[in-house]
C-alpha positions as a LaTeX table, in Angstrom:
\begin{tabular}{lrrr}
\hline
Residue & $x$ (\AA) & $y$ (\AA) & $z$ (\AA) \\
\hline
Met1 & 14.22 & $-22.32$ & $-7.34$ \\
Ile2 & 16.59 & $-21.94$ & $-4.61$ \\
Gln3 & 18.96 & $-24.43$ & $-3.63$ \\
Val4 & 18.97 & $-25.32$ & $-0.15$ \\
Thr5 & 20.54 & $-27.55$ & 2.35 \\
Val6 & 19.66 & $-29.37$ & 5.53 \\
Glu7 & 20.85 & $-26.94$ & 8.44 \\
Arg8 & 19.53 & $-28.63$ & 11.45 \\
Leu9 & 17.32 & $-30.79$ & 12.76 \\
Gly10 & 16.16 & $-30.67$ & 16.17 \\
Phe11 & 13.88 & $-33.23$ & 18.23 \\
Asp12 & 11.29 & $-32.78$ & 20.85 \\
Arg13 & 10.69 & $-36.69$ & 22.07 \\
Glu14 & 8.09 & $-35.54$ & 24.60 \\
Gln15 & 5.93 & $-34.08$ & 21.88 \\
Asp16 & 6.71 & $-36.58$ & 18.82 \\
Gln17 & 7.65 & $-33.73$ & 17.01 \\
Ala18 & 10.90 & $-32.59$ & 15.36 \\
Val19 & 11.79 & $-29.36$ & 13.22 \\
Val20 & 14.02 & $-29.43$ & 10.27 \\
Ile21 & 15.69 & $-26.35$ & 9.07 \\
Leu22 & 16.54 & $-26.07$ & 5.66 \\
Ala23 & 18.62 & $-23.02$ & 4.54 \\
Asp24 & 19.61 & $-21.25$ & 1.49 \\
Leu25 & 23.19 & $-21.56$ & 0.33 \\
Ser26 & 24.32 & $-18.18$ & 1.96 \\
Lys27 & 22.44 & $-19.02$ & 5.07 \\
Thr28 & 20.36 & $-15.86$ & 5.37 \\
Thr29 & 16.79 & $-17.23$ & 5.04 \\
Phe30 & 15.45 & $-20.39$ & 6.85 \\
Ile31 & 12.50 & $-22.76$ & 6.22 \\
Pro32 & 11.37 & $-24.34$ & 9.44 \\
Ile33 & 9.48 & $-27.56$ & 8.59 \\
Trp34 & 7.43 & $-29.48$ & 11.71 \\
Ile35 & 7.50 & $-33.04$ & 11.59 \\
Arg36 & 7.12 & $-36.12$ & 13.42 \\
Ser37 & 10.00 & $-37.94$ & 14.90 \\
Pro38 & 10.08 & $-41.11$ & 13.19 \\
Glu39 & 10.31 & $-38.89$ & 9.78 \\
Ala40 & 13.09 & $-36.74$ & 11.29 \\
Thr41 & 14.83 & $-40.29$ & 12.38 \\
Ser42 & 14.66 & $-41.16$ & 8.45 \\
Ile43 & 16.30 & $-37.71$ & 7.68 \\
Ala44 & 18.91 & $-38.05$ & 10.37 \\
Ile45 & 20.23 & $-41.42$ & 9.26 \\
Pro46 & 21.80 & $-40.15$ & 5.99 \\
Leu47 & 22.89 & $-36.76$ & 7.68 \\
Glu48 & 24.72 & $-38.90$ & 10.20 \\
Gly49 & 26.08 & $-41.28$ & 7.77 \\
Ile50 & 24.59 & $-44.15$ & 9.83 \\
Glu51 & 23.56 & $-47.24$ & 7.99 \\
Pro52 & 20.41 & $-48.92$ & 9.53 \\
Pro53 & 20.85 & $-52.95$ & 10.07 \\
Arg54 & 17.51 & $-53.11$ & 8.12 \\
Pro55 & 16.08 & $-51.17$ & 5.44 \\
Leu56 & 13.61 & $-48.08$ & 6.39 \\
Ser57 & 10.94 & $-47.43$ & 4.15 \\
Ala58 & 13.16 & $-44.39$ & 2.50 \\
Asp59 & 16.04 & $-47.34$ & 2.17 \\
Leu60 & 13.20 & $-49.67$ & 0.24 \\
Phe61 & 12.23 & $-46.84$ & $-1.94$ \\
Val62 & 15.79 & $-46.06$ & $-3.21$ \\
Asn63 & 16.61 & $-49.66$ & $-3.48$ \\
Ala64 & 13.77 & $-50.07$ & $-5.61$ \\
Leu65 & 14.15 & $-47.56$ & $-7.60$ \\
Asp66 & 17.98 & $-48.42$ & $-8.41$ \\
Arg67 & 16.70 & $-51.93$ & $-9.02$ \\
Leu68 & 14.44 & $-50.29$ & $-11.90$ \\
Gly69 & 16.94 & $-48.04$ & $-13.13$ \\
Val70 & 15.26 & $-44.86$ & $-12.13$ \\
Ser71 & 17.45 & $-42.04$ & $-10.57$ \\
Val72 & 16.42 & $-39.29$ & $-8.25$ \\
Thr73 & 17.56 & $-35.86$ & $-9.41$ \\
Met74 & 16.21 & $-33.49$ & $-7.15$ \\
Met75 & 13.81 & $-32.83$ & $-4.28$ \\
Ile76 & 11.66 & $-29.59$ & $-4.26$ \\
Val77 & 9.58 & $-28.06$ & $-1.63$ \\
Asn78 & 7.22 & $-26.54$ & $-4.22$ \\
Glu79 & 4.11 & $-25.08$ & $-2.20$ \\
Met80 & 2.33 & $-24.13$ & 1.03 \\
Lys81 & $-1.56$ & $-25.09$ & 0.99 \\
Asp82 & $-3.77$ & $-24.94$ & 3.96 \\
Glu83 & $-0.38$ & $-24.31$ & 6.03 \\
Val84 & 1.21 & $-27.53$ & 4.97 \\
Phe85 & 4.37 & $-27.84$ & 3.02 \\
Arg86 & 3.90 & $-30.06$ & $-0.25$ \\
Ala87 & 7.18 & $-31.19$ & $-2.29$ \\
Leu88 & 8.15 & $-33.09$ & $-5.32$ \\
Leu89 & 10.34 & $-35.76$ & $-5.59$ \\
Val90 & 11.88 & $-35.45$ & $-9.31$ \\
Leu91 & 12.96 & $-38.84$ & $-11.01$ \\
Arg92 & 14.74 & $-39.73$ & $-14.13$ \\
Gln93 & 14.41 & $-42.84$ & $-16.25$ \\
Gly94 & 15.90 & $-42.85$ & $-19.35$ \\
Asp95 & 14.77 & $-39.50$ & $-21.15$ \\
Arg96 & 11.89 & $-39.39$ & $-19.14$ \\
Glu97 & 11.31 & $-36.88$ & $-16.04$ \\
Ile98 & 8.87 & $-38.17$ & $-13.48$ \\
Glu99 & 7.77 & $-35.44$ & $-10.58$ \\
Leu100 & 5.91 & $-37.54$ & $-7.39$ \\
Asp101 & 4.05 & $-35.84$ & $-4.96$ \\
Cys102 & 5.32 & $-36.12$ & $-1.64$ \\
Arg103 & 5.59 & $-34.78$ & 1.89 \\
Pro104 & 8.92 & $-33.05$ & 2.32 \\
Ser105 & 10.13 & $-35.25$ & 5.17 \\
Asp106 & 9.55 & $-38.26$ & 2.69 \\
Gly107 & 11.43 & $-36.15$ & $-0.07$ \\
Leu108 & 14.33 & $-35.19$ & 2.08 \\
Ala109 & 14.87 & $-38.60$ & 3.46 \\
Val110 & 15.05 & $-40.15$ & $-0.18$ \\
Ala111 & 17.05 & $-37.01$ & $-1.49$ \\
Leu112 & 19.94 & $-37.32$ & 1.39 \\
Arg113 & 20.14 & $-40.98$ & 0.52 \\
Lys114 & 20.96 & $-40.38$ & $-2.92$ \\
Gly115 & 22.88 & $-37.39$ & $-2.37$ \\
Val116 & 20.66 & $-34.96$ & $-5.05$ \\
Pro117 & 20.22 & $-31.33$ & $-4.37$ \\
Leu118 & 17.38 & $-29.93$ & $-2.43$ \\
Tyr119 & 15.31 & $-27.09$ & $-3.58$ \\
Val120 & 12.93 & $-24.40$ & $-2.29$ \\
Ser121 & 10.21 & $-22.56$ & $-4.60$ \\
Glu122 & 10.91 & $-18.87$ & $-4.79$ \\
Lys123 & 7.39 & $-18.62$ & $-3.77$ \\
Val124 & 7.51 & $-20.81$ & $-0.68$ \\
Met125 & 10.63 & $-18.94$ & 0.49 \\
Ala126 & 8.97 & $-15.46$ & $-0.12$ \\
Glu127 & 5.99 & $-16.61$ & 2.04 \\
Ser128 & 7.39 & $-18.92$ & 4.60 \\
Gly129 & 11.06 & $-18.06$ & 4.83 \\
Val130 & 12.59 & $-16.27$ & 8.01 \\
Ser131 & 15.77 & $-14.24$ & 7.34 \\
Ala132 & 18.63 & $-14.73$ & 9.12 \\
Ala133 & 18.13 & $-11.18$ & 11.30 \\
Glu134 & 14.79 & $-12.40$ & 12.25 \\
Ala135 & 15.97 & $-15.96$ & 13.35 \\
Thr136 & 18.62 & $-14.37$ & 15.89 \\
Pro137 & 17.57 & $-13.14$ & 18.93 \\
Gln138 & 18.17 & $-9.32$ & 19.78 \\
\hline
\end{tabular}
């Protein structure tokens, strides 16, 4: 697995789309993931340090996990299937590890709220990653 960070989040409100760009820690390879604007907003809130007046879905999920004594350990973009990214949210309850299938946008929204590491599988990075040289206009 390759650890990544959220490098950028861009919105296109006219198209109700956004792109979240994940970057490896050396910022040499990037993964663009297209999502809808509401999901992007849920990701932007913890990135900007904003406290919403009422809990959003990701906040509700995090609060429920906290009350149940379940910790979030990491989020992994683990697969690309039918041109759609797939992810896992890895949880821990005592000595039990639980992997939950999720959309990358939901996994990111939860992981960012908990401050846990983000990863992309080597296979996904090799197949979908864009190098810094390719991303830079000539």
